[in-house]
Wavefront OBJ file of the C-alpha trace (Angstrom):
o trace
v 95.447 129.237 110.960
v 96.615 125.893 112.306
v 100.146 124.603 112.228
v 100.910 121.553 110.068
v 103.642 119.021 110.748
v 104.641 116.433 108.141
v 106.416 113.146 108.773
v 107.161 110.379 106.304
v 107.354 106.697 107.169
v 109.169 104.762 104.409
v 107.852 101.376 105.510
v 107.051 98.505 103.174
v 107.654 95.444 105.353
v 104.115 95.423 106.722
v 103.045 93.878 103.405
v 104.460 92.057 100.378
v 105.226 94.628 97.684
v 108.341 96.769 97.686
v 107.633 100.385 96.823
v 105.522 101.932 99.579
v 108.796 102.982 101.190
v 109.132 105.397 98.256
v 105.709 106.932 98.856
v 106.601 109.776 101.254
v 109.338 111.239 99.069
v 107.278 110.793 95.887
v 104.448 112.794 97.462
v 106.877 115.506 98.531
v 108.553 115.600 95.116
v 105.170 116.101 93.453
v 104.768 119.396 95.339
v 103.208 118.659 98.716
v 104.920 121.372 100.743
v 104.484 123.986 98.023
v 100.765 123.178 97.844
v 100.365 123.355 101.602
v 102.077 126.734 101.728
v 99.059 128.044 99.826
v 97.024 127.004 102.863
v 99.285 127.753 105.833
v 102.468 129.709 106.470
v 103.388 127.491 109.409
v 104.494 124.125 108.044
v 107.224 121.910 109.440
v 108.499 118.828 107.638
v 110.501 116.693 110.057
v 111.589 114.306 107.309
v 111.317 110.540 107.381
v 111.377 108.071 110.228
v 114.537 105.953 109.943
v 113.541 102.377 109.179
v 116.440 100.244 110.399
v 116.267 96.988 108.480
v 118.619 94.400 109.904
v 118.972 91.030 108.256
v 118.308 89.147 111.477
v 115.081 91.125 111.975
v 113.480 90.001 108.740
v 111.313 87.122 109.780
v 109.788 84.911 107.113
v 106.765 84.159 109.259
v 107.545 84.109 112.974
v 104.344 83.532 114.989
v 102.526 84.240 111.693
v 103.664 87.864 111.785
v 106.156 88.965 109.159
v 108.983 91.378 109.956
v 107.683 92.147 113.427
v 110.913 93.564 114.869
v 111.530 96.026 112.037
v 107.924 97.192 111.855
v 107.711 97.585 115.615
v 110.875 99.690 115.702
v 109.449 102.001 113.042
v 106.032 102.443 114.620
v 107.537 103.130 118.050
v 109.610 105.952 116.553
v 106.551 107.252 114.765
v 104.484 107.226 117.966
v 107.051 109.436 119.684
v 107.309 111.813 116.732
v 103.568 112.224 116.309
v 103.037 112.682 120.039
v 105.533 115.551 119.977
v 103.693 117.150 117.066
v 100.401 117.062 118.967
v 102.119 118.450 122.077
v 103.293 121.398 119.987
v 99.757 122.095 118.816
v 100.404 120.931 115.270
v 98.202 118.964 112.872
v 100.101 115.707 112.205
v 100.143 114.754 108.528
v 101.693 111.298 108.180
v 102.837 109.984 104.800
v 103.111 106.236 104.265
v 104.439 103.716 103.853
v 102.160 100.735 104.221
v 99.173 100.744 106.591
v 101.068 99.058 109.435
v 102.276 102.550 110.326
v 98.796 103.478 111.561
v 99.587 101.579 114.755
v 102.306 104.114 115.509
v 100.272 107.101 114.372
v 97.363 106.227 116.654
v 99.674 105.389 119.555
v 101.169 108.868 119.326
v 97.874 110.689 118.923
v 95.409 108.867 121.161
v 97.255 109.631 124.405
v 96.374 113.308 123.888
v 92.612 112.718 123.652
v 90.001 111.292 125.999
v 87.861 109.783 123.227
v 89.612 109.773 119.870
v 87.419 108.973 116.889
v 88.781 107.296 113.773
v 87.595 107.279 110.183
v 89.220 104.237 108.563
v 88.891 105.029 104.858
v 89.988 101.790 103.243
v 89.045 98.838 101.038
v 90.086 96.580 103.927
v 89.180 96.394 107.595
v 92.790 95.672 108.692
v 91.433 93.772 111.696
v 93.205 90.435 111.428
v 95.299 88.909 114.185
v 98.203 86.489 113.940
v 95.850 83.635 114.721
v 93.547 84.285 111.766
v 95.649 86.226 109.236
v 96.073 84.379 105.917
v 99.297 86.296 105.158
v 100.937 87.331 108.430
v 101.203 90.888 107.058
v 101.040 93.549 109.762
v 99.285 96.091 107.533
v 96.258 93.817 107.856
v 96.406 94.000 111.660
v 96.724 97.736 112.244
v 93.149 98.543 113.267
v 92.738 95.498 115.501
v 96.065 96.213 117.223
v 94.960 99.796 117.884
v 91.758 98.420 119.412
v 93.829 96.265 121.785
v 93.477 92.979 119.913
v 96.464 90.965 118.707
v 100.168 90.447 119.324
v 101.436 92.224 122.480
v 104.301 93.873 120.594
v 101.760 95.651 118.396
v 99.035 96.208 120.973
v 101.478 97.808 123.425
v 102.987 100.293 120.961
v 103.717 103.538 122.779
v 103.644 101.761 126.145
v 99.870 101.416 126.445
v 97.018 99.565 124.774
v 93.440 100.198 123.642
v 94.222 103.434 121.846
v 90.708 103.647 120.476
v 87.291 102.158 121.229
v 85.310 100.254 118.611
v 82.239 102.428 119.086
v 84.368 105.412 118.019
v 85.494 103.861 114.722
v 83.868 104.299 111.309
v 84.936 102.173 108.347
v 84.260 103.684 104.920
v 84.763 101.944 101.580
v 85.485 98.467 102.930
v 84.832 95.642 100.460
v 87.441 92.946 101.063
v 87.465 91.152 104.418
v 88.730 87.688 105.297
v 86.028 85.499 106.895
v 87.584 85.433 110.384
v 88.401 89.130 110.179
v 84.822 89.870 109.187
v 83.585 88.131 112.323
v 85.965 90.188 114.471
v 84.711 93.431 112.935
v 81.003 92.653 113.009
v 81.184 91.383 116.592
v 82.284 94.886 117.667
v 80.198 98.083 117.677
v 82.076 99.550 114.707
v 80.051 101.624 112.253
v 80.588 100.252 108.757
v 79.888 101.777 105.360
v 80.880 99.336 102.624
v 81.673 100.464 99.100
v 78.160 99.313 98.186
v 76.746 101.606 100.877
v 78.694 104.472 99.363
v 77.274 103.721 95.913
v 73.728 103.491 97.231
v 73.747 106.509 99.571
v 76.362 108.716 97.960
v 79.647 109.704 99.569
v 78.327 113.048 100.790
v 75.614 111.430 102.884
v 78.018 108.790 104.190
v 80.406 111.492 105.417
v 77.488 113.379 106.969
v 76.451 110.245 108.862
v 80.008 109.459 109.932
v 80.557 112.938 111.381
v 77.110 113.017 112.997
v 78.015 109.718 114.644
v 81.529 110.657 115.829
v 81.618 114.396 116.463
v 79.218 114.596 119.436
v 81.172 112.035 121.466
v 84.800 112.463 120.325
v 87.227 115.228 121.239
v 89.352 114.524 118.151
v 88.952 112.586 114.898
v 91.806 110.931 113.031
v 91.557 110.116 109.317
v 93.401 107.021 108.142
v 93.229 107.123 104.327
v 94.426 104.025 102.466
v 94.711 104.763 98.750
v 93.418 101.300 97.870
v 89.962 102.578 98.838
v 89.878 104.044 95.341
v 88.834 102.332 92.154
v 91.952 100.622 90.728
v 91.085 101.786 87.214
v 91.871 105.302 88.469
v 94.258 104.659 91.377
v 96.551 101.767 90.488
v 99.672 102.544 92.510
v 98.744 100.380 95.493
v 99.789 96.883 96.522
v 96.359 95.414 97.261
v 93.889 96.850 94.742
v 90.252 95.737 94.974
v 87.776 96.294 92.173
v 84.612 98.269 92.794
v 86.273 101.087 94.706
v 85.265 104.666 95.358
v 85.862 106.886 92.352
v 88.357 109.731 92.350
v 85.836 112.560 92.386
v 83.868 110.891 95.173
v 87.051 110.681 97.252
v 87.720 114.328 96.499
v 84.181 115.203 97.558
v 84.654 113.216 100.780
v 87.804 115.170 101.657
v 86.106 118.488 100.894
v 83.173 117.481 103.053
v 85.476 116.573 105.956
v 87.235 119.911 105.490
v 83.902 121.701 105.665
v 83.098 120.051 109.007
v 86.514 121.113 110.378
v 86.712 118.248 112.871
v 89.666 116.228 111.569
v 92.577 116.690 113.971
v 95.174 114.434 112.295
v 95.530 112.397 109.125
v 97.652 109.818 107.384
v 97.757 108.793 103.732
v 99.168 105.314 103.187
v 99.903 102.525 100.702
v 101.052 104.827 97.885
v 103.393 102.685 95.788
v 105.193 104.665 93.055
v 106.678 101.436 91.629
v 103.180 100.213 90.755
v 101.842 103.626 89.750
v 100.995 104.692 86.207
v 102.310 108.093 85.139
v 102.236 109.297 88.735
v 98.426 109.221 88.875
v 98.215 107.791 92.391
v 100.755 110.251 93.767
v 98.910 113.170 92.146
v 95.581 111.897 93.470
v 97.060 111.758 96.960
v 98.154 115.382 96.663
v 94.657 116.352 95.575
v 93.079 114.527 98.502
v 95.434 116.082 101.045
v 94.860 119.580 99.728
v 91.082 119.077 99.648
v 91.110 117.874 103.250
v 93.180 120.761 104.550
v 92.292 123.743 102.364
v 89.048 125.041 103.775
v 89.956 123.985 107.276
v 92.887 126.363 107.311
v 91.267 129.246 105.441
v 87.862 129.449 107.178
l 1 2 3 4 5 6 7 8 9 10 11 12 13 14 15 16 17 18 19 20 21 22 23 24 25 26 27 28 29 30 31 32 33 34 35 36 37 38 39 40 41 42 43 44 45 46 47 48 49 50 51 52 53 54 55 56 57 58 59 60 61 62 63 64 65 66 67 68 69 70 71 72 73 74 75 76 77 78 79 80 81 82 83 84 85 86 87 88 89 90 91 92 93 94 95 96 97 98 99 100 101 102 103 104 105 106 107 108 109 110 111 112 113 114 115 116 117 118 119 120 121 122 123 124 125 126 127 128 129 130 131 132 133 134 135 136 137 138 139 140 141 142 143 144 145 146 147 148 149 150 151 152 153 154 155 156 157 158 159 160 161 162 163 164 165 166 167 168 169 170 171 172 173 174 175 176 177 178 179 180 181 182 183 184 185 186 187 188 189 190 191 192 193 194 195 196 197 198 199 200 201 202 203 204 205 206 207 208 209 210 211 212 213 214 215 216 217 218 219 220 221 222 223 224 225 226 227 228 229 230 231 232 233 234 235 236 237 238 239 240 241 242 243 244 245 246 247 248 249 250 251 252 253 254 255 256 257 258 259 260 261 262 263 264 265 266 267 268 269 270 271 272 273 274 275 276 277 278 279 280 281 282 283 284 285 286 287 288 289 290 291 292 293 294 295 296 297 298 299 300
């Protein structure tokens, strides 16, 4: 039985829509810890990272990056917290918050692995830089920053850069990329499964291929699960929904498949926005996905 550590990151300033800051506590209130206690007796919830929002830190669009100081402060705290969890032999479960927090998650985790693999399960590639971003939103820069590309304040999170290598990254479910971002992604040796690939091959085969690609060369695999990967007719509580997403039961099957392989060493679930949700469906779906990912892994 592995030990699970939970941390919430109530961040919303990496994007435009207030509400993702409410995600961590909404997921807890829906029964996260109680559900996980059915899986493991050793669970620690360290609470939420303190997001210190100062008026003079809120930048309308400085260097085409919005709210850089506040986001950076949050992800630096997260990097330290997650690193401590890994040092204690715990499985870090990070609750977002918008996807900018992945910069901090990966900064905390990657220093403990020689070749960390990443499954970026998302409708978006999140590989913009300040120079090409249409919005200046940091949640659209989180993967590129973790690859060592972008603003120094993001790239150097945790005191080092190049947390991951492009050849150790798999994108699943992507279907909305800006033109310049698309060039960045396709110029790197990243393995990409679009939402169309998922429809054509089936999610089970896609997960099989992703693990066959990563597991032989990586000593850990992090799952970064953005809820906007889902079909917005089923999962509406996200700020940047994109039609044509992966259906709920396919996402559930993907998590069960990853659990079966027992190779995921950390995970984050991000972009849950209770303000935009309908009858708590997105929060409940997130609980289902988390439990499916962790259940078999901790009971085998």
